A tleap script that builds the chain and sets N, CA, C and O, in Angstrom:
source leaprc.protein.ff14SB
mol = sequence {
  NMET GLU THR ASP GLU LEU LYS ALA LYS ILE
  THR ASN SER GLU SER THR LEU THR LEU LYS
  TRP GLY VAL ILE LEU VAL CYS ILE LEU GLY
  PHE PHE GLY TRP LEU VAL LEU ALA SER LEU
  SER HIE GLU ASN ARG ILE THR ARG VAL GLU
  THR LYS ILE GLU ILE LEU PHE PRO GLN ILE
  ALA ASP SER LEU LYS ASN LEU GLN GLU VAL
  THR LYS GLU ILE ARG ASP ASP GLN LYS HIE
  ARG GLN ASP LYS ALA CGLN
}
set mol.1.N position { -73.720 -41.832 73.696 }
set mol.1.CA position { -73.349 -42.974 72.432 }
set mol.1.C position { -73.873 -42.878 71.390 }
set mol.1.O position { -73.649 -43.706 70.507 }
set mol.2.N position { -74.834 -41.691 71.187 }
set mol.2.CA position { -75.443 -41.669 69.518 }
set mol.2.C position { -74.315 -40.971 68.929 }
set mol.2.O position { -74.072 -41.148 67.735 }
set mol.3.N position { -73.436 -40.018 69.795 }
set mol.3.CA position { -72.415 -39.157 69.166 }
set mol.3.C position { -71.328 -40.033 68.694 }
set mol.3.O position { -70.767 -39.882 67.609 }
set mol.4.N position { -71.053 -40.954 69.550 }
set mol.4.CA position { -70.209 -41.523 68.746 }
set mol.4.C position { -70.334 -42.896 67.925 }
set mol.4.O position { -69.408 -43.461 67.344 }
set mol.5.N position { -71.551 -43.277 67.990 }
set mol.5.CA position { -72.330 -44.148 66.720 }
set mol.5.C position { -72.135 -43.134 65.225 }
set mol.5.O position { -71.696 -43.545 64.151 }
set mol.6.N position { -72.617 -41.680 65.545 }
set mol.6.CA position { -72.479 -40.984 64.465 }
set mol.6.C position { -70.871 -40.277 63.892 }
set mol.6.O position { -70.654 -39.717 62.818 }
set mol.7.N position { -70.044 -40.507 64.872 }
set mol.7.CA position { -68.948 -40.089 64.270 }
set mol.7.C position { -68.127 -41.290 63.777 }
set mol.7.O position { -67.155 -40.979 63.090 }
set mol.8.N position { -68.330 -42.628 63.997 }
set mol.8.CA position { -68.329 -44.227 63.225 }
set mol.8.C position { -68.800 -43.866 62.116 }
set mol.8.O position { -67.880 -43.574 61.351 }
set mol.9.N position { -69.906 -43.733 61.614 }
set mol.9.CA position { -70.675 -43.646 60.527 }
set mol.9.C position { -70.172 -42.601 59.531 }
set mol.9.O position { -70.106 -42.823 58.322 }
set mol.10.N position { -69.843 -41.520 60.075 }
set mol.10.CA position { -69.191 -40.538 59.159 }
set mol.10.C position { -67.658 -40.993 58.825 }
set mol.10.O position { -67.335 -40.778 57.656 }
set mol.11.N position { -66.696 -41.564 59.626 }
set mol.11.CA position { -65.778 -41.401 59.431 }
set mol.11.C position { -65.367 -42.793 58.706 }
set mol.11.O position { -64.213 -42.986 58.324 }
set mol.12.N position { -66.634 -43.959 58.512 }
set mol.12.CA position { -66.737 -44.956 57.699 }
set mol.12.C position { -66.754 -44.650 56.564 }
set mol.12.O position { -65.931 -45.040 55.736 }
set mol.13.N position { -67.922 -43.720 56.288 }
set mol.13.CA position { -68.394 -43.398 55.177 }
set mol.13.C position { -67.359 -42.407 54.577 }
set mol.13.O position { -67.279 -42.454 53.350 }
set mol.14.N position { -66.669 -41.649 55.120 }
set mol.14.CA position { -65.465 -40.944 54.892 }
set mol.14.C position { -64.525 -41.621 53.776 }
set mol.14.O position { -64.264 -41.345 52.606 }
set mol.15.N position { -64.153 -42.587 54.631 }
set mol.15.CA position { -63.376 -43.732 54.253 }
set mol.15.C position { -63.688 -44.661 52.940 }
set mol.15.O position { -62.921 -45.079 52.072 }
set mol.16.N position { -64.722 -44.784 53.068 }
set mol.16.CA position { -65.626 -45.532 51.736 }
set mol.16.C position { -65.453 -44.707 50.466 }
set mol.16.O position { -65.239 -45.123 49.327 }
set mol.17.N position { -65.602 -43.357 50.927 }
set mol.17.CA position { -65.548 -42.070 49.880 }
set mol.17.C position { -64.069 -42.117 49.337 }
set mol.17.O position { -63.730 -42.196 48.156 }
set mol.18.N position { -63.253 -42.051 50.461 }
set mol.18.CA position { -61.961 -41.902 50.141 }
set mol.18.C position { -61.559 -43.058 48.881 }
set mol.18.O position { -61.114 -42.942 47.739 }
set mol.19.N position { -61.952 -44.167 49.707 }
set mol.19.CA position { -61.236 -45.500 48.943 }
set mol.19.C position { -61.744 -45.415 47.338 }
set mol.19.O position { -61.024 -45.738 46.392 }
set mol.20.N position { -62.977 -44.970 47.229 }
set mol.20.CA position { -63.742 -44.680 45.873 }
set mol.20.C position { -63.275 -44.055 44.770 }
set mol.20.O position { -63.189 -44.308 43.568 }
set mol.21.N position { -62.842 -42.678 45.906 }
set mol.21.CA position { -61.723 -41.968 44.827 }
set mol.21.C position { -60.531 -42.195 44.657 }
set mol.21.O position { -59.935 -41.624 43.744 }
set mol.22.N position { -59.745 -43.286 45.683 }
set mol.22.CA position { -58.634 -43.491 45.378 }
set mol.22.C position { -58.550 -44.549 44.016 }
set mol.22.O position { -57.657 -44.532 43.170 }
set mol.23.N position { -59.751 -45.481 44.052 }
set mol.23.CA position { -59.486 -46.430 43.210 }
set mol.23.C position { -59.573 -45.693 41.722 }
set mol.23.O position { -58.781 -45.928 40.810 }
set mol.24.N position { -60.574 -44.849 41.653 }
set mol.24.CA position { -60.975 -44.173 40.490 }
set mol.24.C position { -59.771 -43.085 39.975 }
set mol.24.O position { -59.671 -42.586 38.854 }
set mol.25.N position { -58.985 -42.901 41.028 }
set mol.25.CA position { -57.722 -42.062 40.157 }
set mol.25.C position { -56.326 -43.011 39.922 }
set mol.25.O position { -55.337 -42.716 39.251 }
set mol.26.N position { -56.569 -44.182 40.660 }
set mol.26.CA position { -55.408 -45.127 40.111 }
set mol.26.C position { -56.049 -45.938 38.767 }
set mol.26.O position { -55.207 -46.351 37.969 }
set mol.27.N position { -57.172 -46.143 38.522 }
set mol.27.CA position { -57.927 -46.678 37.159 }
set mol.27.C position { -57.384 -45.363 36.155 }
set mol.27.O position { -57.051 -45.671 35.010 }
set mol.28.N position { -57.297 -44.011 36.537 }
set mol.28.CA position { -57.364 -42.876 35.537 }
set mol.28.C position { -55.622 -42.665 35.155 }
set mol.28.O position { -55.144 -42.408 34.050 }
set mol.29.N position { -55.016 -42.836 36.247 }
set mol.29.CA position { -53.294 -42.767 36.137 }
set mol.29.C position { -53.189 -43.990 35.077 }
set mol.29.O position { -52.817 -43.918 33.905 }
set mol.30.N position { -53.637 -45.190 35.839 }
set mol.30.CA position { -53.266 -46.586 34.972 }
set mol.30.C position { -53.446 -46.047 33.690 }
set mol.30.O position { -52.394 -45.908 33.066 }
set mol.31.N position { -54.661 -45.638 33.008 }
set mol.31.CA position { -55.042 -45.606 31.607 }
set mol.31.C position { -54.209 -44.611 30.812 }
set mol.31.O position { -54.008 -44.694 29.600 }
set mol.32.N position { -53.606 -43.374 31.865 }
set mol.32.CA position { -52.817 -42.454 31.209 }
set mol.32.C position { -51.261 -43.067 31.067 }
set mol.32.O position { -50.574 -42.742 30.099 }
set mol.33.N position { -50.781 -43.931 32.047 }
set mol.33.CA position { -49.722 -44.806 31.893 }
set mol.33.C position { -49.744 -45.878 30.250 }
set mol.33.O position { -48.918 -46.109 29.366 }
set mol.34.N position { -50.814 -46.184 30.458 }
set mol.34.CA position { -50.910 -47.350 29.409 }
set mol.34.C position { -50.707 -46.489 27.979 }
set mol.34.O position { -49.954 -47.031 27.169 }
set mol.35.N position { -51.247 -45.318 27.621 }
set mol.35.CA position { -51.138 -44.897 26.736 }
set mol.35.C position { -49.835 -44.041 26.448 }
set mol.35.O position { -49.592 -43.646 25.308 }
set mol.36.N position { -49.076 -43.792 27.433 }
set mol.36.CA position { -47.821 -43.303 27.032 }
set mol.36.C position { -47.321 -44.519 26.273 }
set mol.36.O position { -47.111 -44.565 25.061 }
set mol.37.N position { -47.077 -45.989 27.599 }
set mol.37.CA position { -46.208 -46.732 26.772 }
set mol.37.C position { -46.754 -47.474 25.248 }
set mol.37.O position { -46.090 -48.132 24.447 }
set mol.38.N position { -48.047 -47.132 25.208 }
set mol.38.CA position { -48.267 -47.520 24.245 }
set mol.38.C position { -47.865 -46.825 22.837 }
set mol.38.O position { -47.752 -47.246 21.686 }
set mol.39.N position { -47.744 -45.896 23.300 }
set mol.39.CA position { -47.040 -44.736 22.180 }
set mol.39.C position { -45.873 -45.149 22.164 }
set mol.39.O position { -45.490 -45.946 21.307 }
set mol.40.N position { -45.119 -44.691 23.086 }
set mol.40.CA position { -43.866 -45.260 22.809 }
set mol.40.C position { -43.291 -47.041 22.250 }
set mol.40.O position { -42.205 -47.490 21.881 }
set mol.41.N position { -44.092 -47.387 22.362 }
set mol.41.CA position { -44.108 -48.814 21.379 }
set mol.41.C position { -44.296 -48.590 20.568 }
set mol.41.O position { -43.389 -48.837 19.773 }
set mol.42.N position { -45.450 -48.004 20.033 }
set mol.42.CA position { -45.527 -47.636 18.818 }
set mol.42.C position { -44.626 -46.821 17.848 }
set mol.42.O position { -44.710 -46.847 16.620 }
set mol.43.N position { -43.651 -46.011 18.676 }
set mol.43.CA position { -42.761 -45.275 17.881 }
set mol.43.C position { -41.306 -46.044 17.804 }
set mol.43.O position { -40.438 -45.749 16.982 }
set mol.44.N position { -41.198 -46.949 18.673 }
set mol.44.CA position { -40.103 -47.713 18.330 }
set mol.44.C position { -40.509 -48.735 16.940 }
set mol.44.O position { -39.795 -48.934 15.957 }
set mol.45.N position { -41.678 -49.211 17.175 }
set mol.45.CA position { -42.117 -49.965 16.142 }
set mol.45.C position { -42.135 -49.577 14.966 }
set mol.45.O position { -41.626 -50.394 14.199 }
set mol.46.N position { -42.604 -48.441 14.385 }
set mol.46.CA position { -42.252 -47.747 13.142 }
set mol.46.C position { -40.700 -47.385 12.977 }
set mol.46.O position { -40.153 -47.362 11.875 }
set mol.47.N position { -40.053 -47.108 14.171 }
set mol.47.CA position { -38.415 -47.085 13.815 }
set mol.47.C position { -37.831 -48.322 13.181 }
set mol.47.O position { -36.917 -48.333 12.356 }
set mol.48.N position { -38.461 -49.342 13.661 }
set mol.48.CA position { -37.593 -50.821 13.378 }
set mol.48.C position { -38.396 -50.901 11.827 }
set mol.48.O position { -37.485 -51.030 11.008 }
set mol.49.N position { -39.154 -50.887 11.414 }
set mol.49.CA position { -39.982 -50.500 10.335 }
set mol.49.C position { -39.465 -50.026 8.960 }
set mol.49.O position { -39.359 -50.578 7.865 }
set mol.50.N position { -39.152 -48.668 9.482 }
set mol.50.CA position { -38.350 -47.904 8.646 }
set mol.50.C position { -36.771 -48.652 8.294 }
set mol.50.O position { -36.114 -48.845 7.271 }
set mol.51.N position { -36.583 -48.961 9.890 }
set mol.51.CA position { -34.852 -49.591 9.234 }
set mol.51.C position { -34.945 -50.684 8.052 }
set mol.51.O position { -34.476 -50.758 6.917 }
set mol.52.N position { -35.725 -51.450 8.808 }
set mol.52.CA position { -35.860 -52.983 7.859 }
set mol.52.C position { -35.954 -52.296 5.859 }
set mol.52.O position { -35.267 -52.547 4.869 }
set mol.53.N position { -37.171 -51.391 6.103 }
set mol.53.CA position { -37.388 -50.909 4.239 }
set mol.53.C position { -36.031 -49.959 3.843 }
set mol.53.O position { -35.876 -49.838 2.627 }
set mol.54.N position { -35.213 -49.395 4.540 }
set mol.54.CA position { -33.747 -48.859 4.504 }
set mol.54.C position { -33.005 -49.811 4.012 }
set mol.54.O position { -32.179 -49.574 3.130 }
set mol.55.N position { -33.198 -51.012 4.512 }
set mol.55.CA position { -31.927 -52.212 4.334 }
set mol.55.C position { -32.659 -52.677 2.652 }
set mol.55.O position { -32.017 -52.753 1.604 }
set mol.56.N position { -33.889 -52.887 2.797 }
set mol.56.CA position { -34.432 -53.896 1.696 }
set mol.56.C position { -34.647 -53.056 0.385 }
set mol.56.O position { -34.791 -53.550 -0.734 }
set mol.57.N position { -34.648 -51.750 0.675 }
set mol.57.CA position { -35.031 -51.053 -0.752 }
set mol.57.C position { -33.861 -51.140 -1.711 }
set mol.57.O position { -34.232 -51.729 -2.726 }
set mol.58.N position { -32.988 -50.891 -1.755 }
set mol.58.CA position { -32.054 -51.082 -2.587 }
set mol.58.C position { -31.946 -52.417 -3.235 }
set mol.58.O position { -31.527 -52.436 -4.393 }
set mol.59.N position { -32.358 -53.864 -2.484 }
set mol.59.CA position { -32.504 -54.833 -2.811 }
set mol.59.C position { -33.667 -55.033 -4.308 }
set mol.59.O position { -33.569 -55.695 -5.342 }
set mol.60.N position { -34.741 -54.087 -3.761 }
set mol.60.CA position { -36.114 -54.310 -4.373 }
set mol.60.C position { -36.069 -53.875 -5.461 }
set mol.60.O position { -36.728 -54.262 -6.426 }
set mol.61.N position { -34.598 -52.268 -5.394 }
set mol.61.CA position { -34.664 -51.861 -6.907 }
set mol.61.C position { -33.753 -52.516 -7.881 }
set mol.61.O position { -33.799 -52.171 -9.061 }
set mol.62.N position { -32.772 -53.613 -7.401 }
set mol.62.CA position { -32.229 -54.165 -8.146 }
set mol.62.C position { -32.710 -55.298 -8.845 }
set mol.62.O position { -32.318 -55.914 -9.836 }
set mol.63.N position { -33.839 -55.429 -7.922 }
set mol.63.CA position { -34.702 -56.916 -8.849 }
set mol.63.C position { -35.418 -55.995 -9.950 }
set mol.63.O position { -35.071 -56.149 -11.121 }
set mol.64.N position { -36.556 -54.897 -9.584 }
set mol.64.CA position { -36.937 -54.299 -10.238 }
set mol.64.C position { -36.042 -53.916 -11.621 }
set mol.64.O position { -36.405 -54.300 -12.733 }
set mol.65.N position { -35.383 -53.480 -11.503 }
set mol.65.CA position { -33.997 -53.729 -12.848 }
set mol.65.C position { -33.740 -54.431 -13.146 }
set mol.65.O position { -33.155 -54.277 -14.218 }
set mol.66.N position { -33.823 -55.780 -12.700 }
set mol.66.CA position { -33.387 -56.459 -13.511 }
set mol.66.C position { -35.069 -57.432 -13.804 }
set mol.66.O position { -34.920 -58.594 -14.181 }
set mol.67.N position { -35.823 -57.170 -13.710 }
set mol.67.CA position { -36.972 -57.710 -14.255 }
set mol.67.C position { -37.536 -56.798 -15.517 }
set mol.67.O position { -38.142 -57.352 -16.434 }
set mol.68.N position { -37.324 -55.492 -15.513 }
set mol.68.CA position { -37.644 -54.709 -16.512 }
set mol.68.C position { -36.743 -55.145 -17.581 }
set mol.68.O position { -37.172 -55.192 -18.734 }
set mol.69.N position { -35.146 -55.572 -17.223 }
set mol.69.CA position { -34.051 -55.598 -18.178 }
set mol.69.C position { -35.408 -57.274 -19.198 }
set mol.69.O position { -35.985 -57.478 -20.266 }
set mol.70.N position { -35.209 -57.850 -18.027 }
set mol.70.CA position { -35.774 -59.533 -18.968 }
set mol.70.C position { -37.032 -59.327 -19.668 }
set mol.70.O position { -37.323 -59.870 -20.734 }
set mol.71.N position { -37.737 -58.544 -19.041 }
set mol.71.CA position { -38.982 -58.013 -19.730 }
set mol.71.C position { -38.657 -57.236 -21.121 }
set mol.71.O position { -39.380 -57.336 -22.111 }
set mol.72.N position { -37.739 -56.624 -21.079 }
set mol.72.CA position { -37.082 -55.880 -22.228 }
set mol.72.C position { -36.820 -56.911 -23.504 }
set mol.72.O position { -37.410 -56.716 -24.567 }
set mol.73.N position { -35.969 -57.934 -23.345 }
set mol.73.CA position { -35.426 -58.940 -23.761 }
set mol.73.C position { -36.233 -59.713 -24.346 }
set mol.73.O position { -35.988 -60.248 -25.428 }
set mol.74.N position { -37.613 -59.902 -23.491 }
set mol.74.CA position { -38.748 -60.795 -24.057 }
set mol.74.C position { -39.641 -59.735 -25.237 }
set mol.74.O position { -40.252 -60.119 -26.234 }
set mol.75.N position { -39.524 -58.728 -24.883 }
set mol.75.CA position { -40.335 -58.061 -25.995 }
set mol.75.C position { -39.336 -58.095 -27.160 }
set mol.75.O position { -39.726 -58.694 -28.162 }
set mol.76.N position { -38.361 -57.660 -27.187 }
set mol.76.CA position { -37.618 -58.014 -28.308 }
set mol.76.C position { -37.104 -59.095 -29.265 }
set mol.76.O position { -36.630 -59.103 -30.401 }
set mol.77.N position { -37.368 -59.908 -28.425 }
set mol.77.CA position { -37.592 -61.472 -28.976 }
set mol.77.C position { -38.672 -61.418 -29.607 }
set mol.77.O position { -38.641 -61.402 -30.837 }
set mol.78.N position { -39.819 -61.380 -28.946 }
set mol.78.CA position { -41.147 -61.175 -29.624 }
set mol.78.C position { -41.130 -60.737 -30.871 }
set mol.78.O position { -41.405 -61.497 -31.799 }
set mol.79.N position { -40.650 -58.840 -31.155 }
set mol.79.CA position { -40.963 -58.536 -32.196 }
set mol.79.C position { -40.052 -59.253 -33.297 }
set mol.79.O position { -40.434 -59.468 -34.447 }
set mol.80.N position { -38.444 -59.689 -32.650 }
set mol.80.CA position { -37.809 -60.101 -33.829 }
set mol.80.C position { -38.384 -61.418 -34.195 }
set mol.80.O position { -37.791 -61.873 -35.173 }
set mol.81.N position { -39.096 -62.002 -33.865 }
set mol.81.CA position { -39.685 -63.647 -34.339 }
set mol.81.C position { -40.600 -62.930 -35.093 }
set mol.81.O position { -40.515 -63.178 -36.296 }
set mol.82.N position { -41.596 -61.980 -34.728 }
set mol.82.CA position { -42.562 -61.506 -35.662 }
set mol.82.C position { -42.045 -61.054 -36.743 }
set mol.82.O position { -42.481 -61.474 -37.815 }
set mol.83.N position { -40.940 -60.041 -36.707 }
set mol.83.CA position { -40.358 -59.569 -38.220 }
set mol.83.C position { -40.091 -60.857 -38.935 }
set mol.83.O position { -40.373 -60.960 -40.129 }
set mol.84.N position { -39.505 -61.944 -38.190 }
set mol.84.CA position { -38.596 -63.215 -39.223 }
set mol.84.C position { -40.044 -63.870 -39.530 }
set mol.84.O position { -39.916 -64.744 -40.388 }
set mol.85.N position { -41.228 -63.737 -39.146 }
set mol.85.CA position { -42.607 -64.378 -39.520 }
set mol.85.C position { -42.788 -63.622 -40.919 }
set mol.85.O position { -43.310 -64.181 -41.883 }
set mol.86.N position { -42.423 -62.606 -40.945 }
set mol.86.CA position { -43.368 -61.617 -42.145 }
set mol.86.C position { -42.378 -61.867 -42.842 }
set mol.86.O position { -42.311 -61.439 -43.994 }
savepdb mol mol.pdb
quit
């Protein structure tokens, strides 16, 4: 009788230990899986941002050039008015 109870305790404790290590292993694998998916998602997001910047950059450059031209015209006009006032 005692040997059967002892075997049952050993089997029960081994299954509990196996279950605990199984849960720990699943948690670790889940964490590393999450890291891989997060890394892939991050790379995809960076690529999308780079594409948007490549599309918008010429428009921004043209706007900046137009702004510089308008600023130059304003300065020339201010200089002309100052010379005219003297």
